[in-house]
C-alpha positions as CSV (number, residue, x, y, z in Angstrom):
1,T,-0.3,-0.1,-0.3
2,R,2.6,2.4,1.3
3,T,4.4,1.7,-2.4
4,H,1.2,2.5,-4.2
5,T,0.6,5.6,-2.6
6,L,4.5,6.5,-3.4
7,H,3.9,5.6,-7.4
8,K,0.7,7.7,-7.3
9,L,2.3,10.7,-5.3
10,S,5.1,10.7,-7.8
11,R,2.9,10.9,-10.6
12,M,0.6,13.7,-9.3
13,A,3.8,15.2,-8.2
14,A,4.9,15.4,-12.0
15,L,1.5,15.7,-13.6
16,A,1.1,18.9,-11.5
17,R,4.1,20.7,-11.5
18,P,5.7,19.7,-15.4
19,N,8.6,22.5,-15.4
20,F,10.9,21.5,-12.3
21,I,13.9,23.4,-11.3
22,D,16.1,23.3,-14.2
23,K,19.7,22.6,-12.9
24,S,21.1,23.7,-16.0
25,A,20.2,27.4,-15.8
26,L,21.2,27.7,-12.3
27,P,21.4,30.4,-10.7
28,Y,18.4,32.1,-12.1
29,S,18.8,35.8,-12.3
30,C,15.5,37.2,-10.8
31,G,12.6,35.6,-8.9
32,L,10.8,36.2,-5.8
33,V,10.9,33.6,-2.8
34,F,7.4,33.0,-0.7
35,Y,8.6,31.3,2.4
36,Y,5.6,29.9,4.2
37,H,6.7,29.8,8.0
38,I,5.2,26.8,10.3
39,P,5.6,27.8,13.7
40,C,7.9,25.7,15.6
41,T,9.8,24.4,12.7
42,G,13.1,26.1,13.0
43,G,11.6,29.5,10.8
44,T,13.0,31.9,12.8
45,T,16.3,31.0,11.9
46,I,15.0,30.9,8.1
47,N,13.6,34.4,8.1
48,N,16.6,36.3,9.7
49,F,18.6,34.4,6.9
50,L,16.4,35.9,4.0
51,L,16.3,39.2,6.0
52,E,20.3,39.3,5.6
53,Q,19.5,39.2,1.6
54,S,16.8,42.0,1.9
55,D,17.0,45.4,1.7
56,V,15.4,45.4,5.5
57,K,19.0,44.9,6.4
58,N,22.4,44.3,4.1
59,G,21.0,43.2,1.3
60,S,19.4,44.2,-1.8
61,A,16.0,42.1,-1.8
62,P,13.0,44.0,-1.2
63,Y,11.1,42.2,1.5
64,F,7.1,42.0,2.1
65,T,5.4,40.1,5.2
66,F,1.9,40.6,6.7
67,Y,0.9,38.5,9.4
68,G,-0.6,38.7,13.0
69,V,-0.7,36.9,16.4
70,R,-3.2,38.7,18.9
71,E,-6.5,38.4,16.8
72,K,-8.9,36.1,18.1
73,T,-11.7,35.7,15.6
74,V,-12.7,34.6,12.1
75,E,-13.1,38.5,11.0
76,E,-9.6,39.7,12.4
77,K,-7.7,36.9,11.0
78,N,-9.3,37.1,7.6
79,R,-8.5,40.9,7.1
80,V,-4.8,40.1,8.1
81,E,-5.1,37.2,5.3
82,S,-6.5,40.2,3.0
83,N,-3.9,42.7,4.0
84,F,-1.3,39.9,3.3
85,I,-3.1,39.3,-0.3
86,N,-3.3,42.6,-1.4
87,G,0.6,43.7,-0.2
88,M,1.4,40.4,-2.6
89,N,-0.2,41.3,-5.5
90,K,1.6,44.4,-5.5
91,H,5.1,42.8,-4.3
92,V,5.1,40.5,-7.6
93,Q,4.8,43.6,-10.0
94,N,7.9,45.2,-12.0
95,I,10.1,42.8,-11.0
96,S,13.5,43.7,-12.9
97,S,15.8,41.2,-15.3
98,N,18.3,40.9,-12.4
99,E,16.4,41.3,-9.0
100,W,15.6,38.6,-6.4
101,R,12.6,39.3,-3.6
102,I,11.4,37.9,-1.1
103,S,8.1,37.3,1.1
104,H,7.5,35.7,4.5
105,A,4.1,34.4,5.1
106,H,3.5,33.6,8.6
107,T,0.3,33.3,11.5
108,N,-2.5,34.8,10.0
109,S,-0.7,35.7,6.3
110,M,-2.5,32.8,4.0
111,H,-4.9,29.8,4.5
112,L,-3.6,27.9,1.6
113,N,-6.8,25.6,1.4
114,A,-9.2,28.3,0.8
115,S,-6.8,30.5,-0.6
116,E,-4.7,28.3,-3.2
117,E,-5.6,30.4,-6.5
118,Y,-3.4,33.4,-5.3
119,L,0.1,31.2,-5.2
120,F,-1.4,30.3,-9.0
121,H,-1.9,33.7,-9.4
122,W,1.2,35.2,-8.0
123,R,3.4,32.7,-10.0
124,S,1.8,33.5,-13.3
125,A,2.5,36.9,-12.9
126,V,6.3,36.3,-11.8
127,E,7.2,33.8,-14.7
128,A,5.1,35.9,-17.1
129,Q,8.3,38.9,-16.3
130,G,10.7,35.9,-17.5
131,C,11.3,35.6,-13.8
132,H,10.8,32.4,-11.1
133,F,8.3,32.0,-8.0
134,I,10.4,30.1,-5.7
135,G,7.9,28.5,-3.1
136,A,9.8,27.1,-0.2
137,I,8.9,25.7,3.2
138,M,10.6,23.6,6.2
139,F,8.8,20.6,8.0
140,R,10.0,19.0,11.1
141,D,9.7,15.5,12.5
142,P,6.2,15.7,14.3
143,L,7.3,14.0,17.5
144,I,9.7,16.7,17.8
145,H,7.5,19.4,16.3
146,T,4.6,18.7,19.1
147,L,7.2,18.6,21.9
148,A,8.1,22.3,20.8
149,K,5.0,23.2,20.7
150,H,4.9,22.4,24.7
151,A,7.8,24.4,25.1
152,W,6.0,27.2,23.7
153,Q,2.6,26.0,25.7
154,V,4.8,25.8,29.1
155,A,6.3,29.6,28.3
156,Q,2.3,30.5,28.1
157,N,1.2,28.9,31.3
158,I,-1.0,26.8,29.4
159,P,-1.7,23.3,31.0
160,R,-0.3,20.2,29.7
161,E,-4.0,18.5,29.6
162,E,-5.2,21.4,27.4
163,Y,-1.9,21.0,24.9
164,I,-2.3,17.3,24.5
165,S,-6.3,17.6,24.0
166,H,-5.8,20.0,20.9
167,L,-4.7,16.7,18.8
168,K,-8.2,15.5,19.6
169,V,-10.3,18.3,18.0
170,K,-11.7,17.5,14.6
171,D,-13.9,20.5,13.6
172,K,-13.4,23.6,16.3
173,L,-11.6,26.7,16.3
174,S,-7.9,26.2,16.7
175,P,-6.7,28.5,19.7
176,P,-3.3,30.4,18.5
177,G,-0.3,28.2,19.2
178,I,-2.1,25.0,19.4
179,E,-2.0,23.8,16.2
180,A,-0.2,20.5,14.4
181,Q,2.0,21.1,11.2
182,I,-0.6,19.8,8.3
183,D,-3.6,22.3,10.1
184,F,-1.4,24.5,10.3
185,F,-0.2,24.0,6.9
186,L,-4.1,23.6,5.2
187,Y,-5.9,26.2,7.2
188,N,-3.5,28.4,9.2
189,L,-5.1,29.6,12.4
190,V,-8.4,30.2,11.3
191,V,-10.4,26.8,12.0
192,R,-8.9,23.2,12.9
193,N,-10.0,21.0,10.0
194,P,-13.4,23.2,8.9
195,F,-15.2,20.8,6.8
196,A,-14.6,17.9,9.2
197,V,-12.8,16.1,6.5
198,S,-11.0,12.5,7.1
199,T,-7.7,12.5,7.9
200,Q,-6.5,10.8,4.7
201,A,-8.4,13.7,2.6
202,K,-6.3,16.2,4.9
203,I,-3.3,14.5,3.6
204,D,-4.3,14.4,0.1
205,R,-4.8,17.8,0.0
206,A,-1.9,18.8,1.7
207,L,-0.3,17.1,-0.2
208,E,-1.5,18.5,-3.5
209,I,-1.0,22.2,-2.4
210,L,2.8,21.1,-1.7
211,V,3.3,19.4,-5.3
212,R,2.3,21.8,-7.3
213,H,3.5,25.3,-5.3
214,F,6.5,24.2,-3.5
215,D,9.8,24.0,-5.0
216,I,12.2,23.9,-1.4
217,V,11.0,21.3,0.8
218,T,12.6,20.3,3.7
219,V,11.8,18.5,7.0
220,G,14.7,20.0,9.2
221,G,18.0,20.4,7.6
222,H,18.7,23.9,7.3
223,N,21.5,23.8,5.6
224,V,20.0,22.0,2.8
225,F,17.8,24.5,2.7
226,K,20.2,27.3,2.4
227,E,22.1,25.4,-0.1
228,R,19.5,25.0,-2.4
229,L,18.0,29.0,-2.0
230,Q,22.0,30.2,-2.7
231,K,21.5,27.6,-5.7
232,I,18.9,29.4,-7.6
233,T,19.0,32.5,-6.5
234,G,23.0,33.3,-6.7
235,W,23.2,34.7,-3.6
236,E,26.6,34.4,-1.8
237,E,27.6,32.1,0.9
238,K,26.7,33.2,4.3
239,D,26.0,31.7,7.5
240,M,22.7,30.8,9.0
241,P,23.0,31.2,12.7
242,R,20.1,29.2,14.6
243,K,18.0,31.5,16.5
244,N,14.8,30.0,18.6
245,S,11.9,32.6,19.0
246,N,11.4,30.6,22.5
247,T,13.9,32.0,24.6
248,R,12.8,29.8,28.2
249,D,15.1,27.1,28.3
250,D,12.4,24.8,30.4
251,K,13.1,21.0,31.1
252,L,10.6,18.7,29.6
253,I,9.8,15.7,31.0
254,F,7.4,12.9,29.5
255,S,6.7,9.5,30.3
256,K,6.8,6.6,27.7
257,P,2.8,6.4,28.1
258,E,2.6,10.3,27.0
259,I,5.2,9.8,24.1
260,D,2.6,6.9,22.9
261,N,-0.2,8.8,23.4
262,L,1.2,12.0,21.6
263,Q,2.6,9.4,18.1
264,K,-1.0,7.9,17.8
265,L,-2.9,11.0,18.3
266,M,-0.5,13.0,15.8
267,R,-1.0,9.6,13.1
268,E,-5.0,10.1,14.1
269,N,-4.5,13.3,12.8
270,G,-2.4,12.7,10.2
271,D,0.8,14.1,10.7
272,I,2.9,11.3,10.8
273,D,1.6,10.2,7.4
274,F,1.9,13.5,5.8
275,M,5.4,14.2,7.3
276,E,6.3,10.3,5.6
277,N,4.7,11.5,2.4
278,V,7.0,14.6,2.2
279,K,9.8,13.1,2.7
280,L,9.3,10.2,0.1
281,I,8.4,12.7,-2.6
282,F,11.1,15.7,-1.7
283,E,13.6,12.5,-1.3
284,D,13.0,12.0,-5.2
285,P,15.8,12.9,-7.5
286,V,13.8,15.1,-9.5
287,Y,13.6,17.5,-6.9
288,D,17.3,17.2,-5.9
289,F,19.5,20.4,-7.1
């Protein structure tokens, strides 16, 4: 069954993205890097590295971001997404023939399941100028990610029972900071599984969006992420110092039954199978450049 699934997904990837990175043409002379930042995946490190290439700091690449962390209602969160989309619509215009731009999507910036059409639009707009739209994302091992989320919960004084129970939620609003990777990727922080779809339906939809729109995909591996980005853009070699937005150093102690329960809940939610398939697809040589 796993082999059949892999073959099916590989065919889907090939059909969805007929134009993979052309290794012979690297580095590309112009384009836009669209980085979708999932919390607790090492994204602060990546975003700081992107900022170093940008006109915000020492580089030249125009940089755009818009996200929110304090919004409570769906309406407030949708307004954040609208601001991000409006900014992106401007950011993809008038790219010069030797220019790279950067965009950073984070909490409430974009809800990919419902707003996929904009990824098509932005890629088309960039490519119409003879440039390249590069979707980039980094995931993390599901168990390590959920433990990292717990470290954030500790910092927010959220009880462990409440933190663990969020993995059982199927169709209710997801409080900020309590979401698994597959749910954040699809729905961000607006609604957790809003249509109460099956686990397999979530996995299939997430993989569909991923193979259609993302060119740099890693599960961990900051150095691999950086090297691929530099090969595509031609940016000069720079270090990527590790940085963690959670500066507390609390010790996390879990019993084996608690870890076993977390693994069970993550599998039921789709995170483990999703991440296994991500690794299977994006370790394919066609994505190696």
